[in-house]
C-alpha positions as CSV (number, residue, x, y, z in Angstrom):
1,M,-21.0,-18.5,-24.4
2,M,-21.9,-21.9,-23.1
3,N,-21.1,-20.7,-19.6
4,E,-23.5,-17.7,-19.9
5,E,-26.3,-19.4,-21.9
6,L,-26.4,-23.0,-20.6
7,G,-24.3,-23.0,-17.5
8,Y,-21.6,-25.4,-18.7
9,E,-17.9,-25.2,-19.1
10,V,-17.1,-27.0,-22.3
11,E,-14.1,-28.1,-24.4
12,V,-14.5,-27.8,-28.2
13,D,-14.0,-31.2,-29.9
14,R,-14.4,-30.1,-33.6
15,I,-16.4,-27.8,-35.9
16,I,-19.4,-29.6,-37.4
17,D,-20.6,-27.0,-39.9
18,A,-20.9,-23.3,-40.7
19,Y,-23.7,-21.4,-42.3
20,L,-24.4,-17.8,-43.3
21,Y,-27.9,-17.3,-41.9
22,T,-29.9,-14.3,-43.2
23,I,-33.0,-12.9,-41.5
24,K,-34.4,-10.5,-44.0
25,V,-36.9,-8.8,-41.6
26,S,-34.2,-8.1,-39.0
27,M,-32.5,-4.7,-38.9
28,D,-29.1,-6.0,-37.8
29,E,-29.1,-9.6,-39.2
30,N,-30.5,-8.9,-42.7
31,R,-27.0,-9.1,-44.2
32,G,-26.3,-12.5,-42.5
33,V,-25.0,-14.0,-39.3
34,L,-22.2,-16.6,-39.5
35,V,-23.4,-19.6,-37.4
36,V,-20.6,-22.0,-36.5
37,M,-21.7,-25.3,-35.0
38,Y,-19.3,-27.2,-32.7
39,L,-19.3,-30.6,-31.1
40,C,-18.4,-29.9,-27.4
41,K,-17.4,-32.1,-24.5
42,I,-19.0,-31.0,-21.2
43,I,-16.3,-30.3,-18.6
44,K,-18.5,-29.3,-15.6
45,R,-21.6,-27.5,-14.6
46,V,-21.0,-23.9,-13.6
47,G,-24.4,-22.3,-13.6
48,G,-28.0,-22.7,-14.9
49,F,-29.8,-22.2,-18.1
50,E,-30.5,-18.6,-19.2
51,L,-34.3,-18.7,-19.5
52,I,-34.7,-15.1,-20.7
53,G,-32.1,-13.7,-23.0
54,E,-31.6,-11.1,-25.8
55,A,-34.1,-13.0,-28.0
56,G,-36.7,-13.4,-25.3
57,K,-37.9,-16.5,-23.4
58,A,-36.0,-19.7,-24.0
59,K,-37.4,-23.2,-23.9
60,F,-35.1,-26.2,-23.2
61,Q,-36.2,-29.8,-23.8
62,Q,-34.6,-33.1,-24.6
63,F,-35.2,-34.8,-27.9
64,S,-34.0,-37.9,-29.7
65,F,-32.3,-38.0,-33.1
66,D,-35.5,-39.5,-34.5
67,E,-37.4,-36.4,-33.5
68,I,-35.1,-33.8,-35.2
69,N,-37.0,-33.4,-38.4
70,A,-40.2,-32.4,-36.5
71,L,-38.4,-29.6,-34.5
72,N,-39.1,-26.0,-35.2
73,M,-35.6,-24.8,-36.2
74,P,-33.8,-23.9,-39.4
75,E,-32.8,-26.9,-41.6
76,F,-29.1,-26.2,-41.3
77,Y,-29.2,-26.8,-37.6
78,K,-31.0,-30.2,-38.1
79,K,-28.4,-31.2,-40.7
80,A,-25.5,-30.3,-38.3
81,I,-27.1,-32.3,-35.5
82,M,-27.6,-35.3,-37.7
83,R,-24.0,-35.1,-38.9
84,V,-22.8,-35.6,-35.3
85,N,-24.8,-38.9,-35.2
86,E,-23.1,-40.3,-38.3
């Protein structure tokens, strides 16, 4: 997945968190999607970012830990990112 989406070969360090994410207006995700968040070590670059995927256009940008609360993403992702910084 990291190969395809981000263009990196990675090694999983550990699981950070898991969350059952429900999207009520979705036809295939209204019963929930299990999201497992991992801390990974980058091994090497093997490709580029996938800029247009199944969910449409992607946007990549760098942010600091201080900026996480202002990001437009579900809270469970923010908590997982902050947990890595502890």
